[in-house]
VEXKOLVO-261691 format. One line per 5 residues: for each residue x, y, z of N, C-alpha, C, O. Coordinates in Angstrom, 1 decimal. Layout:
% residues N
X/Y/Z/X/Y/Z/X/Y/Z/X/Y/Z | ...
END
This chain:
% residues 262
144.6/56.4/-55.4/143.3/56.5/-54.7/142.3/55.8/-55.5/142.3/55.9/-56.8 | 141.4/55.1/-54.9/140.4/54.3/-55.5/139.0/55.0/-55.3/138.7/55.4/-54.2 | 138.2/55.0/-56.4/136.9/55.6/-56.3/135.8/54.5/-56.7/136.1/53.7/-57.5 | 134.7/54.6/-56.1/133.5/53.7/-56.4/132.3/54.6/-56.6/132.0/55.5/-55.8 | 131.6/54.4/-57.7/130.4/55.1/-58.0/129.2/54.2/-57.9/129.4/53.0/-58.3
128.1/54.7/-57.5/126.9/53.9/-57.6/126.0/54.4/-58.7/125.9/55.5/-59.1 | 125.4/53.4/-59.4/124.7/53.7/-60.6/123.6/54.7/-60.5/123.4/55.5/-61.4 | 122.9/54.8/-59.4/121.8/55.7/-59.3/122.3/57.2/-59.3/121.5/58.0/-59.7 | 123.5/57.4/-58.9/124.0/58.8/-58.9/125.0/59.1/-60.0/125.5/60.2/-60.1 | 125.1/58.1/-60.9/126.1/58.3/-61.9/125.6/58.7/-63.3/126.3/59.5/-63.9
124.5/58.2/-63.8/124.2/58.3/-65.2/124.0/59.7/-65.7/124.2/60.0/-66.9 | 123.5/60.6/-64.8/123.3/61.9/-65.2/124.7/62.6/-65.6/124.7/63.5/-66.4 | 125.7/62.0/-65.0/127.1/62.6/-65.3/127.5/62.3/-66.7/128.4/63.0/-67.3 | 127.0/61.3/-67.4/127.4/61.0/-68.7/127.0/62.1/-69.7/127.7/62.2/-70.7 | 126.0/62.9/-69.4/125.6/63.9/-70.3/126.5/65.2/-70.1/126.3/66.2/-70.9
127.5/65.2/-69.2/128.4/66.3/-69.1/129.7/66.0/-69.8/130.7/66.7/-69.6 | 129.7/65.0/-70.7/130.9/64.7/-71.5/131.3/66.0/-72.3/132.5/66.2/-72.5 | 130.4/66.8/-72.7/130.8/68.0/-73.5/131.1/69.1/-72.5/130.2/69.8/-72.0 | 132.3/69.2/-72.2/132.8/70.2/-71.2/134.1/70.8/-71.6/134.6/70.5/-72.7 | 134.7/71.6/-70.8/136.0/72.2/-71.1/137.1/71.1/-71.4/138.0/71.3/-72.2
137.0/70.0/-70.6/138.0/69.0/-70.8/137.9/68.3/-72.2/138.9/68.0/-72.8 | 136.7/68.2/-72.7/136.5/67.6/-74.0/137.0/68.6/-75.0/137.6/68.2/-76.0 | 136.7/69.9/-74.8/137.2/70.9/-75.8/138.8/70.9/-75.9/139.3/71.1/-76.9 | 139.4/70.6/-74.7/140.9/70.5/-74.7/141.3/69.3/-75.5/142.3/69.3/-76.2 | 140.6/68.2/-75.3/140.9/67.0/-76.0/140.7/67.2/-77.5/141.6/66.7/-78.3
139.7/67.8/-77.9/139.4/68.1/-79.3/140.5/68.9/-79.9/141.0/68.7/-81.1 | 141.0/69.9/-79.1/142.1/70.8/-79.6/143.4/70.0/-79.8/144.0/70.2/-80.8 | 143.7/69.2/-78.8/145.0/68.4/-78.9/144.9/67.4/-80.1/145.9/67.2/-80.7 | 143.7/66.9/-80.3/143.5/65.9/-81.4/143.3/66.5/-82.7/143.1/65.9/-83.7 | 143.2/67.9/-82.7/143.0/68.7/-84.0/141.8/68.3/-84.7/141.7/68.1/-85.9
140.7/68.2/-83.9/139.4/67.9/-84.4/138.6/69.2/-84.7/138.4/69.9/-83.8 | 138.2/69.5/-85.9/137.5/70.7/-86.2/136.0/70.6/-85.8/135.4/69.6/-86.0 | 135.5/71.7/-85.2/134.1/71.7/-84.8/133.7/73.2/-84.6/134.6/74.1/-84.5 | 132.4/73.5/-84.4/132.0/74.8/-84.2/131.5/75.0/-82.8/130.8/76.0/-82.4 | 131.7/74.0/-81.9/131.3/74.1/-80.5/130.0/73.4/-80.2/129.7/73.2/-79.1
129.2/73.1/-81.2/128.0/72.4/-81.0/128.2/70.9/-81.0/129.1/70.3/-81.5 | 127.2/70.2/-80.3/127.3/68.8/-80.1/127.3/68.1/-81.5/128.0/67.2/-81.8 | 126.4/68.6/-82.4/126.2/68.0/-83.7/127.5/68.0/-84.5/127.9/67.0/-85.2 | 128.2/69.2/-84.4/129.5/69.3/-85.2/130.6/68.4/-84.6/131.4/67.8/-85.3 | 130.6/68.3/-83.2/131.5/67.4/-82.6/131.3/66.0/-82.9/132.2/65.2/-83.2
130.0/65.6/-82.9/129.7/64.2/-83.2/130.1/63.9/-84.6/130.6/62.8/-84.9 | 129.7/64.7/-85.5/130.1/64.5/-87.0/131.6/64.3/-87.2/132.0/63.4/-87.9 | 132.4/65.2/-86.5/133.8/65.1/-86.7/134.4/63.9/-86.0/135.3/63.2/-86.6 | 134.0/63.6/-84.8/134.6/62.4/-84.1/134.1/61.1/-84.7/134.9/60.1/-84.6 | 132.9/61.1/-85.3/132.5/59.8/-86.0/133.5/59.5/-87.1/133.8/58.4/-87.4
133.8/60.6/-87.8/134.7/60.4/-89.0/136.1/60.1/-88.6/136.8/59.3/-89.3 | 136.6/60.6/-87.5/138.0/60.5/-87.1/138.3/59.5/-86.1/139.4/58.9/-86.1 | 137.4/59.2/-85.2/137.7/58.3/-84.1/137.0/56.9/-84.1/137.6/56.0/-83.5 | 135.9/56.8/-84.8/135.2/55.5/-84.8/136.0/54.5/-85.7/136.5/54.8/-86.8 | 136.2/53.3/-85.1/136.9/52.2/-85.9/136.1/51.8/-87.1/134.8/51.9/-87.0
136.7/51.3/-88.1/136.0/50.8/-89.3/135.0/49.7/-89.0/135.2/48.9/-88.1 | 133.9/49.7/-89.7/132.9/48.6/-89.6/133.6/47.2/-89.7/134.3/47.0/-90.6 | 133.2/46.4/-88.7/133.8/45.0/-88.7/135.1/44.9/-88.0/135.5/43.7/-87.7 | 135.7/45.9/-87.7/137.0/45.9/-86.9/136.8/45.8/-85.4/136.0/46.6/-84.9 | 137.4/44.9/-84.8/137.2/44.8/-83.3/138.2/45.7/-82.6/139.1/46.2/-83.2
137.9/46.0/-81.3/138.7/46.9/-80.5/140.2/46.5/-80.5/141.0/47.4/-80.6 | 140.4/45.2/-80.4/141.8/44.8/-80.2/142.6/44.9/-81.6/143.8/44.7/-81.6 | 141.9/45.2/-82.6/142.5/45.4/-83.9/142.9/46.8/-84.2/143.5/47.1/-85.3 | 142.5/47.7/-83.3/142.8/49.2/-83.5/144.3/49.4/-83.2/144.7/49.1/-82.1 | 145.0/50.1/-84.0/146.4/50.4/-83.8/146.5/51.8/-83.1/145.8/52.7/-83.5
147.4/51.9/-82.2/147.7/53.2/-81.5/148.7/53.9/-82.3/149.9/53.6/-82.2 | 148.3/55.0/-82.9/149.3/55.8/-83.7/149.4/57.2/-83.1/149.9/58.2/-83.8 | 148.9/57.4/-81.9/148.8/58.8/-81.3/150.2/59.2/-80.8/151.1/58.3/-80.4 | 150.4/60.5/-80.7/151.6/61.0/-80.0/151.5/60.8/-78.5/150.5/60.6/-78.0 | 152.7/61.0/-77.8/152.6/60.9/-76.4/151.8/62.0/-75.8/151.1/61.7/-74.8
151.8/63.1/-76.3/150.9/64.2/-75.8/149.4/63.9/-76.0/148.6/64.1/-75.1 | 149.1/63.3/-77.1/147.7/62.9/-77.4/147.3/61.8/-76.5/146.2/61.9/-75.9 | 148.1/60.8/-76.3/147.8/59.7/-75.4/147.5/60.2/-74.0/146.5/59.8/-73.4 | 148.4/61.1/-73.5/148.2/61.6/-72.1/146.9/62.4/-72.0/146.1/62.2/-71.0 | 146.6/63.2/-73.0/145.4/64.0/-73.0/144.1/63.1/-73.0/143.1/63.4/-72.3
144.1/62.1/-73.8/143.0/61.1/-73.9/142.8/60.5/-72.6/141.6/60.5/-72.1 | 143.8/59.9/-72.0/143.7/59.2/-70.7/143.3/60.1/-69.6/142.5/59.8/-68.7 | 143.9/61.3/-69.6/143.5/62.3/-68.5/142.0/62.7/-68.6/141.4/62.7/-67.6 | 141.5/62.8/-69.8/140.1/63.1/-70.0/139.2/62.0/-69.4/138.3/62.2/-68.7 | 139.6/60.7/-69.8/138.8/59.6/-69.4/138.9/59.4/-67.9/137.9/59.0/-67.3
140.0/59.6/-67.3/140.1/59.5/-65.8/139.2/60.5/-65.2/138.5/60.2/-64.2 | 139.2/61.8/-65.6/138.4/62.8/-65.1/136.9/62.5/-65.2/136.1/62.8/-64.3 | 136.5/61.9/-66.3/135.1/61.6/-66.6/134.6/60.3/-65.9/133.5/59.9/-66.0 | 135.6/59.5/-65.3/135.2/58.3/-64.6/135.1/57.1/-65.4/134.4/56.1/-65.0 | 135.7/57.1/-66.6/135.7/55.9/-67.5/136.3/54.6/-66.8/136.0/53.5/-67.2
137.2/54.8/-65.9/137.9/53.7/-65.3/137.4/53.4/-63.9/137.9/52.5/-63.2 | 136.4/54.1/-63.4/135.9/54.0/-62.0/134.9/52.8/-61.9/134.1/52.6/-62.7 | 135.1/52.0/-60.8/134.1/51.0/-60.5/132.7/51.5/-60.3/132.5/52.6/-59.7 | 131.7/50.8/-60.9/130.3/51.2/-60.7/129.6/50.1/-60.0/129.6/48.9/-60.5 | 129.0/50.4/-58.9/128.2/49.3/-58.1/126.7/49.5/-58.4/126.3/50.6/-58.7
126.0/48.4/-58.2/124.5/48.5/-58.3/124.0/49.4/-57.2/124.5/49.5/-56.1 | 122.9/50.1/-57.6/122.2/51.0/-56.6/121.1/50.4/-55.8/120.6/51.0/-54.9 | 120.8/49.1/-56.1/119.7/48.5/-55.4/120.1/47.1/-55.0/121.2/46.6/-55.4 | 119.3/46.5/-54.2/119.5/45.1/-53.7/118.7/44.1/-54.4/119.0/42.9/-54.2 | 117.8/44.5/-55.3/116.9/43.5/-56.0/116.6/44.0/-57.4/116.3/45.1/-57.7
116.7/43.0/-58.3/116.5/43.2/-59.7/115.7/42.1/-60.4/115.7/40.9/-59.8 | 115.0/42.4/-61.5/114.4/41.3/-62.2/115.3/40.6/-63.1/115.2/39.4/-63.3 | 116.2/41.3/-63.7/117.2/40.8/-64.7/118.6/41.1/-64.4/118.9/42.3/-64.1 | 119.5/40.2/-64.6/120.9/40.4/-64.6/121.4/40.1/-66.0/121.1/39.0/-66.5 | 122.0/41.0/-66.7/122.3/40.8/-68.1/123.8/40.7/-68.3/124.6/41.6/-67.9
124.2/39.7/-69.0/125.7/39.5/-69.3/125.8/39.7/-70.8/125.0/39.3/-71.6 | 126.9/40.4/-71.1/127.1/40.9/-72.5/128.2/40.1/-73.2/129.2/39.7/-72.6 | 128.0/39.8/-74.5/129.0/39.1/-75.3/130.3/39.9/-75.3/130.3/41.1/-75.4 | 131.4/39.1/-75.4/132.7/39.7/-75.4/133.7/38.6/-75.8/133.3/37.5/-76.1 | 135.0/38.9/-75.7/136.0/37.8/-75.8/135.9/37.0/-74.5/135.2/37.4/-73.6
136.5/35.8/-74.6/136.2/34.8/-73.5/136.6/35.3/-72.1/135.9/35.1/-71.2 | 137.8/35.9/-72.0/138.2/36.3/-70.7/137.3/37.3/-70.0/136.9/37.2/-68.9 | 136.9/38.4/-70.8/135.9/39.3/-70.2/134.6/38.6/-69.9/133.9/39.0/-68.9 | 134.2/37.7/-70.7/133.0/36.9/-70.3/133.1/36.3/-69.0/132.2/36.4/-68.1 | 134.2/35.6/-68.7/134.4/35.0/-67.4/134.5/36.0/-66.3/134.0/35.7/-65.2
135.1/37.1/-66.6/135.1/38.2/-65.5/133.7/38.6/-65.2/133.4/38.8/-64.0 | 132.9/38.8/-66.2/131.5/39.2/-66.0/130.8/38.2/-65.1/130.1/38.6/-64.1 | 130.9/36.9/-65.4/130.3/35.9/-64.6/130.8/35.8/-63.2/130.1/35.6/-62.2 | 132.1/36.0/-63.0/132.7/36.0/-61.7/132.2/37.2/-60.9/131.9/37.1/-59.7 | 132.0/38.4/-61.6/131.5/39.6/-60.9/130.0/39.4/-60.5/129.6/39.8/-59.4
129.3/38.7/-61.4/127.9/38.4/-61.0/127.8/37.5/-59.8/127.0/37.7/-58.9 | 128.7/36.5/-59.7/128.7/35.6/-58.5/129.1/36.4/-57.3/128.6/36.2/-56.2 | 130.1/37.4/-57.4/130.5/38.2/-56.3/129.3/39.1/-55.8/129.1/39.2/-54.6 | 128.5/39.6/-56.8/127.4/40.4/-56.4/126.3/39.5/-55.6/125.7/40.0/-54.6 | 126.1/38.3/-56.1/125.2/37.4/-55.4/125.7/37.1/-54.0/124.9/37.0/-53.1
127.0/36.9/-53.9/127.5/36.7/-52.5/127.3/37.9/-51.6/127.2/37.7/-50.4 | 127.3/39.1/-52.2/127.0/40.3/-51.4/125.6/40.5/-51.1/125.2/41.4/-50.3 | 124.7/39.6/-51.6/123.3/39.7/-51.3/122.4/40.4/-52.3/121.3/40.7/-52.1 | 123.0/40.8/-53.5/122.3/41.4/-54.6/121.4/40.3/-55.2/121.9/39.2/-55.6 | 120.1/40.5/-55.3/119.1/39.5/-55.8/118.8/39.8/-57.2/118.6/41.0/-57.6
118.6/38.8/-58.0/118.1/38.9/-59.4/117.4/37.6/-59.8/117.8/36.5/-59.4 | 116.2/37.8/-60.4/115.3/36.7/-60.7/115.7/35.8/-61.8/115.5/34.6/-61.8 | 116.4/36.4/-62.8/116.9/35.6/-63.9/118.1/36.3/-64.6/118.3/37.5/-64.5 | 118.9/35.5/-65.3/120.0/35.9/-66.0/119.8/35.9/-67.5/119.3/34.9/-68.0 | 120.1/37.0/-68.2/120.0/37.1/-69.6/121.4/37.1/-70.3/122.2/38.0/-69.9
121.7/36.2/-71.2/122.9/36.3/-71.9/122.7/36.9/-73.3/121.7/36.4/-74.0 | 123.4/37.9/-73.7/123.3/38.5/-75.0/124.6/38.3/-75.8/125.7/38.7/-75.3 | 124.5/37.7/-76.9/125.7/37.4/-77.7/125.5/37.5/-79.2/124.3/37.8/-79.6 | 126.5/37.3/-80.0/126.4/37.3/-81.4/127.2/36.2/-82.1/127.8/35.4/-81.3 | 127.3/36.2/-83.4/128.0/35.1/-84.1/129.4/35.4/-84.5/130.0/34.8/-85.3
130.1/36.3/-83.7/131.5/36.7/-84.0/132.3/35.4/-83.9/132.2/34.6/-83.0 | 133.1/35.2/-84.9/134.0/34.0/-84.9/135.1/34.2/-83.9/135.7/35.3/-83.8 | 135.3/33.2/-83.1/136.4/33.3/-82.0/137.8/33.5/-82.6/138.0/32.9/-83.7 | 138.6/34.2/-81.9/139.9/34.5/-82.5/141.0/34.0/-81.6/141.2/34.5/-80.5 | 141.7/33.0/-82.0/142.7/32.3/-81.1/143.9/33.3/-80.8/144.7/33.0/-79.9
144.0/34.4/-81.5/145.1/35.3/-81.2/144.8/36.2/-80.0/145.8/36.7/-79.3 | 143.5/36.3/-79.6/143.2/37.1/-78.5/142.4/36.4/-77.4/142.1/37.0/-76.3 | 142.0/35.2/-77.6/141.2/34.5/-76.6/141.5/33.0/-76.6/141.8/32.4/-77.6 | 141.3/32.4/-75.4/141.4/30.9/-75.4/140.1/30.3/-75.7/139.1/30.6/-75.0 | 140.0/29.5/-76.7/138.8/29.0/-77.2/138.4/27.7/-76.5/139.1/26.8/-76.5
137.2/27.7/-75.9/136.7/26.5/-75.2/136.5/25.4/-76.3/136.2/25.7/-77.4 | 136.6/24.2/-75.8/136.5/23.0/-76.7/135.2/23.0/-77.5/134.1/23.1/-76.8 | 135.2/22.9/-78.8/134.0/22.7/-79.6/133.3/24.0/-79.9/132.2/24.0/-80.5 | 133.8/25.1/-79.5/133.2/26.4/-79.7/133.7/27.1/-80.9/135.0/27.1/-81.1 | 132.9/27.7/-81.7/133.3/28.4/-82.9/133.0/29.9/-82.8/133.8/30.7/-83.4
131.9/30.3/-82.1/131.5/31.7/-82.1/131.4/32.2/-80.7/131.5/31.4/-79.7 | 131.3/33.5/-80.6/131.1/34.1/-79.3/129.9/33.5/-78.5/130.0/33.2/-77.3 | 128.8/33.3/-79.3/127.6/32.7/-78.6/127.9/31.3/-78.1/127.5/31.0/-77.0 | 128.6/30.5/-78.9/129.0/29.2/-78.4/129.8/29.2/-77.1/129.5/28.5/-76.1 | 130.8/30.1/-77.1/131.7/30.2/-75.9/130.9/30.8/-74.7/131.1/30.3/-73.6
130.0/31.7/-74.9/129.3/32.3/-73.8/128.4/31.2/-73.1/128.4/31.2/-71.9 | 127.7/30.5/-73.9/126.9/29.4/-73.3/127.7/28.3/-72.7/127.4/27.8/-71.6 | 128.8/28.0/-73.3/129.7/26.9/-72.8/130.3/27.4/-71.4/130.2/26.6/-70.4 | 130.8/28.6/-71.3/131.4/29.1/-70.1/130.3/29.2/-69.0/130.5/28.9/-67.8 | 129.1/29.8/-69.4/128.0/29.9/-68.4/127.5/28.6/-67.9/127.3/28.5/-66.7
127.4/27.6/-68.7/126.9/26.3/-68.2/127.9/25.7/-67.2/127.5/24.8/-66.4 | 129.2/26.1/-67.3/130.2/25.6/-66.3/130.1/26.3/-65.0/130.7/25.9/-64.0 | 129.4/27.5/-65.0/129.3/28.3/-63.8/128.2/27.8/-62.8/127.2/27.4/-63.3 | 128.5/27.8/-61.5/127.6/27.3/-60.6/126.2/28.0/-60.6/125.2/27.4/-60.4 | 126.2/29.4/-60.9/125.0/30.1/-60.9/124.0/29.6/-62.0/122.8/29.7/-61.9
124.5/29.0/-63.1/123.7/28.5/-64.1/122.8/27.4/-63.7/121.8/27.1/-64.3 | 123.2/26.7/-62.6/122.4/25.7/-62.0/121.4/26.2/-60.9/120.5/25.4/-60.5 | 121.5/27.4/-60.5/120.8/28.0/-59.4/119.7/29.0/-59.8/118.7/29.2/-59.1 | 119.9/29.6/-60.9/119.0/30.7/-61.3/118.5/30.5/-62.8/119.3/30.1/-63.6 | 117.3/30.8/-63.1/116.8/30.7/-64.4/117.6/31.6/-65.4/117.9/32.7/-65.0
117.8/31.1/-66.6/118.6/32.0/-67.5/118.1/31.7/-68.9/117.5/30.7/-69.2 | 118.4/32.7/-69.8/118.0/32.6/-71.2/119.1/33.2/-72.0/119.7/34.2/-71.7 | 119.4/32.6/-73.2/120.5/33.1/-74.0/119.9/33.6/-75.4/119.1/32.8/-76.0 | 120.2/34.8/-75.7/119.7/35.4/-76.9/120.8/35.7/-77.8/121.7/36.5/-77.5 | 120.9/35.0/-79.0/122.0/35.2/-79.9/121.5/36.0/-81.1/120.6/35.6/-81.8
122.1/37.1/-81.4/121.7/37.9/-82.6/122.4/37.4/-83.8/123.5/36.9/-83.7 | 121.7/37.5/-85.0/122.3/37.0/-86.2/123.3/38.1/-86.8/123.4/39.2/-86.2 | 124.0/37.7/-87.8/124.8/38.7/-88.5/123.9/39.8/-89.1/122.7/39.5/-89.5 | 124.4/41.0/-89.1/123.6/42.1/-89.7/124.2/42.6/-91.0/125.2/42.0/-91.5 | 123.7/43.6/-91.7/124.3/44.1/-92.9/124.4/45.6/-92.8/123.6/46.3/-92.1
125.4/46.2/-93.4/125.7/47.6/-93.4/124.7/48.2/-94.4/124.0/47.5/-95.2 | 124.7/49.6/-94.4/123.9/50.3/-95.4/124.4/50.0/-96.9/123.6/50.2/-97.8 | 125.6/49.5/-97.0/126.2/49.1/-98.3/125.9/47.7/-98.6/126.3/47.2/-99.7 | 125.2/47.0/-97.7/124.9/45.6/-98.0/126.0/44.6/-97.6/125.9/43.4/-97.9 | 127.0/45.1/-96.9/128.0/44.2/-96.4/127.7/43.6/-95.0/127.1/44.2/-94.2
128.1/42.3/-94.8/127.8/41.7/-93.5/128.6/42.4/-92.4/129.7/42.8/-92.6 | 128.0/42.5/-91.2/128.7/43.0/-90.0/128.2/42.3/-88.8/127.0/41.8/-88.8 | 129.0/42.1/-87.8/128.6/41.5/-86.5/127.6/42.4/-85.9/127.6/43.6/-86.1 | 126.7/41.9/-85.1/125.7/42.7/-84.4/126.4/43.5/-83.3/127.4/43.1/-82.7 | 125.9/44.7/-83.1/126.4/45.6/-82.1/125.6/45.4/-80.8/124.7/44.6/-80.7
125.9/46.3/-79.8/125.2/46.1/-78.5/123.7/46.4/-78.7/122.8/45.7/-78.1 | 123.3/47.4/-79.5/121.9/47.7/-79.8/121.2/46.5/-80.4/120.1/46.2/-80.0 | 121.9/45.9/-81.3/121.3/44.7/-82.0/121.0/43.6/-81.0/119.9/43.0/-81.1 | 121.9/43.3/-80.1/121.7/42.2/-79.1/120.5/42.6/-78.2/119.8/41.7/-77.8 | 120.4/43.8/-77.8/119.3/44.2/-76.9/118.0/44.1/-77.7/117.0/43.6/-77.1
117.9/44.5/-78.9/116.7/44.3/-79.7/116.3/42.9/-79.9/115.1/42.5/-79.8 | 117.3/42.0/-80.0/117.0/40.6/-80.1/116.3/40.1/-78.8/115.4/39.3/-78.9 | 116.8/40.5/-77.7/116.2/40.1/-76.4/114.7/40.7/-76.4/113.8/40.0/-76.0 | 114.6/42.0/-76.7/113.3/42.6/-76.6/112.2/42.0/-77.6/111.0/42.0/-77.3 | 112.7/41.4/-78.6/111.8/40.7/-79.6/111.1/39.5/-78.9/110.1/39.0/-79.4
111.7/39.0/-77.8/111.0/37.9/-77.1/109.9/38.4/-76.1/109.3/37.6/-75.4 | 109.7/39.7/-76.1/108.7/40.4/-75.3/108.8/40.1/-73.8/107.9/39.6/-73.1 | 110.0/40.4/-73.2/110.2/40.2/-71.8/109.4/41.2/-71.0/109.2/42.4/-71.4 | 108.8/40.8/-69.9/108.0/41.7/-69.1/109.0/42.9/-68.6/110.1/42.6/-68.2 | 108.5/44.1/-68.6/109.3/45.2/-68.1/109.7/45.0/-66.6/109.0/44.3/-65.9
110.9/45.5/-66.3/111.4/45.3/-64.9/112.7/46.0/-64.7/113.2/46.7/-65.6 | 113.2/45.8/-63.6/114.5/46.5/-63.2/115.6/45.5/-63.6/115.6/44.3/-63.3 | 116.7/46.0/-64.2/117.8/45.2/-64.6/119.1/45.9/-64.5/119.2/47.1/-64.4 | 120.1/45.1/-64.4/121.5/45.6/-64.5/122.3/44.8/-65.5/122.1/43.6/-65.6 | 123.1/45.5/-66.3/124.0/44.9/-67.2/125.4/44.9/-66.6/125.8/45.9/-66.0
126.1/43.8/-66.7/127.5/43.8/-66.3/128.4/44.0/-67.5/128.4/43.3/-68.4 | 129.2/45.1/-67.4/130.2/45.3/-68.4/131.5/45.5/-67.7/131.6/45.1/-66.5 | 132.5/46.0/-68.3/133.8/46.3/-67.7/134.2/47.7/-68.1/134.0/48.1/-69.2 | 134.8/48.4/-67.1/135.2/49.7/-67.5/136.5/49.6/-68.4/137.3/48.7/-68.2 | 136.5/50.4/-69.5/135.9/51.7/-69.6/134.7/51.8/-70.5/134.4/52.8/-71.2
133.9/50.7/-70.6/132.8/50.6/-71.5/131.4/50.8/-70.9/130.4/50.7/-71.6 | 131.3/50.9/-69.6/130.0/51.0/-68.9/129.2/52.2/-69.4/128.0/52.0/-69.6 | 129.8/53.3/-69.6/129.0/54.5/-70.0/128.3/54.3/-71.4/127.1/54.5/-71.5 | 129.1/53.7/-72.3/128.5/53.5/-73.6/127.4/52.5/-73.6/126.3/52.7/-74.2 | 127.6/51.4/-72.9/126.6/50.3/-72.8/125.3/50.9/-72.1/124.2/50.6/-72.6
125.5/51.8/-71.1/124.3/52.4/-70.5/123.5/53.3/-71.4/122.3/53.3/-71.5 | 124.3/54.1/-72.2/123.6/55.0/-73.1/122.8/54.3/-74.1/121.7/54.7/-74.5 | 123.4/53.2/-74.6/122.6/52.4/-75.6/121.4/51.8/-75.0/120.3/51.8/-75.6 | 121.5/51.2/-73.8/120.4/50.6/-73.1/119.3/51.7/-72.9/118.1/51.4/-73.1 | 119.6/52.8/-72.4/118.7/53.9/-72.1/117.9/54.3/-73.4/116.7/54.6/-73.4
118.6/54.3/-74.5/118.0/54.7/-75.8/117.1/53.7/-76.3/116.1/54.1/-77.0 | 117.3/52.4/-76.0/116.5/51.4/-76.7/115.4/50.8/-75.8/114.3/50.5/-76.3 | 115.7/50.6/-74.5/114.7/49.9/-73.7/113.4/50.7/-73.6/113.5/51.9/-73.4 | 112.3/50.1/-73.7/111.0/50.8/-73.7/110.6/51.2/-72.3/111.2/50.7/-71.3 | 109.6/52.0/-72.2/109.0/52.4/-70.9/108.7/51.2/-70.0/108.2/50.2/-70.5
109.0/51.3/-68.8/108.8/50.2/-67.8/110.1/49.5/-67.4/110.1/48.8/-66.4 | 111.1/49.6/-68.3/112.4/49.0/-67.9/113.3/50.1/-67.2/113.3/51.2/-67.7 | 113.9/49.7/-66.2/114.8/50.6/-65.5/116.2/49.8/-65.5/116.3/48.8/-64.8 | 117.2/50.4/-66.2/118.4/49.7/-66.3/119.6/50.5/-65.9/119.6/51.7/-66.0 | 120.6/49.8/-65.3/121.8/50.4/-65.0/123.0/49.5/-65.4/122.8/48.3/-65.3
124.1/50.1/-65.8/125.2/49.3/-66.2/126.3/49.4/-65.1/126.7/50.5/-64.8 | 126.8/48.3/-64.7/127.7/48.3/-63.6/129.0/47.5/-64.1/129.0/46.8/-65.1 | 130.1/47.7/-63.3/131.3/46.9/-63.7/132.4/47.3/-62.8/132.5/48.4/-62.2 | 133.4/46.4/-62.8/134.6/46.7/-62.0/135.5/47.8/-62.6/135.3/48.1/-63.8 | 136.4/48.3/-61.8/137.2/49.4/-62.3/138.2/48.9/-63.4/138.5/47.7/-63.5
138.5/49.9/-64.3/139.5/49.6/-65.3/140.9/50.2/-64.9/140.9/51.1/-64.1 | 141.9/49.8/-65.6/143.3/50.3/-65.3/143.7/51.2/-66.5/143.9/50.7/-67.6 | 143.9/52.5/-66.3/144.2/53.4/-67.4/145.5/53.0/-68.1/145.6/53.1/-69.3 | 146.5/52.5/-67.4/147.8/52.3/-68.0/147.8/51.1/-69.0/148.7/51.0/-69.9 | 146.8/50.3/-69.0/146.7/49.2/-70.0/145.8/49.5/-71.1/145.6/48.6/-72.0
145.2/50.7/-71.2/144.2/51.0/-72.2/144.9/51.5/-73.5/145.9/52.2/-73.4 | 144.4/51.2/-74.6/144.8/51.7/-75.9/144.1/53.1/-76.1/142.9/53.1/-76.2 | 144.8/54.2/-76.0/144.1/55.5/-76.2/143.3/55.6/-77.4/142.3/56.3/-77.5 | 143.7/55.0/-78.5/142.9/55.0/-79.8/141.5/54.3/-79.6/140.5/54.7/-80.1 | 141.5/53.3/-78.8/140.2/52.6/-78.4/139.4/53.5/-77.6/138.2/53.5/-77.7
140.0/54.2/-76.7/139.3/55.2/-75.9/138.6/56.3/-76.7/137.5/56.7/-76.4 | 139.3/56.7/-77.7/138.7/57.7/-78.6/137.5/57.1/-79.3/136.5/57.8/-79.5 | 137.6/55.9/-79.8/136.4/55.2/-80.4/135.3/55.2/-79.4/134.1/55.4/-79.7 | 135.6/54.9/-78.1/134.5/54.8/-77.1/133.9/56.1/-76.8/132.7/56.2/-76.7 | 134.7/57.2/-76.7/134.2/58.5/-76.5/133.3/58.9/-77.6/132.2/59.5/-77.4
133.7/58.7/-78.8/132.9/59.1/-80.0/131.6/58.4/-80.0/130.6/59.0/-80.3 | 131.5/57.1/-79.6/130.3/56.4/-79.5/129.4/56.9/-78.4/128.2/57.0/-78.6 | 130.0/57.3/-77.3/129.2/57.9/-76.2/128.6/59.2/-76.7/127.4/59.5/-76.4 | 129.4/60.1/-77.3/128.9/61.4/-77.8/127.7/61.2/-78.8/126.7/61.9/-78.8 | 127.9/60.2/-79.7/126.8/59.9/-80.7/125.5/59.5/-80.0/124.4/60.0/-80.3
125.6/58.6/-78.9/124.4/58.2/-78.2/123.8/59.3/-77.4/122.6/59.4/-77.3 | 124.6/60.2/-76.9/124.1/61.4/-76.2/123.2/62.2/-77.1/122.2/62.7/-76.8 | 123.8/62.4/-78.3/123.0/63.2/-79.3/121.7/62.5/-79.7/120.7/63.1/-79.8 | 121.8/61.1/-79.9/120.6/60.4/-80.3/119.5/60.4/-79.2/118.4/60.6/-79.5 | 120.0/60.3/-78.0/119.0/60.3/-76.8/118.4/61.7/-76.7/117.3/61.8/-76.2
119.1/62.7/-77.1/118.5/64.1/-77.0/117.5/64.4/-78.0/116.8/65.4/-77.9 | 117.4/63.6/-79.1/116.5/64.0/-80.2/115.0/63.8/-79.7/114.1/64.0/-80.5
END
């Protein structure tokens, strides 16, 4: 059975992540907590978040079969793999997010699909970083060294780049609290765009499931008053997901829910 959710009716559901299903997941994963969001966030940050600088595809799955099933069951119930469609027909900004090359192309294809359906957007915003391209997990376009290089290269080949105004914002490398270099995260890339003082407006970000919830929570936390944002994306396939990556994603969502509640 296939489900489709619309962004306008979806985002309040992200705050119900802390429920009986999460408690069962924490029990199966043997995560200690006292039932409060703060204790859950503290524990899952320590146990589920991938190390700084490590990409999702570098996470190894060491979970038991029971743990894997419990993780994916929770994510299915919470809608992590469900397609999310835009709630409006007109936007000021369409935002494409940095990723490996194939997901970038999927985002752009999805944007073209939405345009064909009559969704209007005044300009396209590309957000990327200086991550070095990895030939083990992506096909590198000619002459490209970084994610930002590839994003602009692929976008310029797309028909929409000739039809709609667009701007590319590349975030620099960041540093950890220990002074070590790290690639920019989603929050960093949004801040880079905001530093250009874009006029407030209605926007949608294109991601891919199972990451739409996290991207939305970050955007809601960062975007100033006057911006109305929703994150949309095609459905994900549970059977191809790494459950360890899903735990990382769940932990990030829980952290952002806590931050937004402060």
